[in-house]
N, C-alpha and C positions, 0 to 999 in steps of 0.2 A: 472479692467474695465476702470479706469482712464487712465492707460498707453495706452490702445488701442485707446481711444478717442484722446489723445495727439498725438499719432503716426499718426492717420488719419488726424488731423489738419495740422501737419507738412507736410505730403505727399500732401495734398490739396494745401498748400502754395507753395511747390516746383513745383507742376504741373502748377499752375497759373504763377509762375515765368518763367518756361520754355515756356509756351504759349506766354507770353508777349515778351520775347526775340526773339522767333521765328517770331512773327508778325513784330517786329521792324526790324529784319534782312531782311525779305521779302520785307517790305516797302522800306528799303534802297536799296535793290537790284534792284527793279523795277523802282524806281523814281530817285534816285541819281546815280545809276549804269549806266544808259544810257547816262549820261553826258560825254563828252569827257574828258579824263584825261589831265591835264596840267602838263606834265613832260618834262624836258629838255632831249633830246636824244643826247648823245655824237656822234660826227662824228667819224666813224670808216673807216679803210681802208680794202677793201675786197681783199683777195688774192685768186686766182684761180689756182688750181693744175691740171696738166694734167698727165694722166697715159698713157704711150705708151707701147704697147706690145714689147717684146724683138725682135720679128721677123722683126719689122719695122726699128730698129736702127742698125747701123753697129756694127760688132762684136768687134771693138776696143772700143766702148762705153760701152757695156754691157757684162759682164763676168758672166756666170751662174755657180755657184758651189753649189751643194746640193740643188738646187731649189731656191737659194737666188740670186737675181740680185744685182751686185755690179756696182756702177756708178763711 
């Protein structure tokens, strides 16, 4: 009988701990999560690729072999 009471006490403590951590996480999410993050954003160079269909390019530029375009 004592083992069952000890098990119940441990499970109650675990449940309370989970509830406290859940409440703390939700508080942090709603109150501090709305503040803007102060992080340095590195400058990057954006590259843009264009795909042109082989029908628009001269045949000297695109050679199709087995469905593969060679430039």
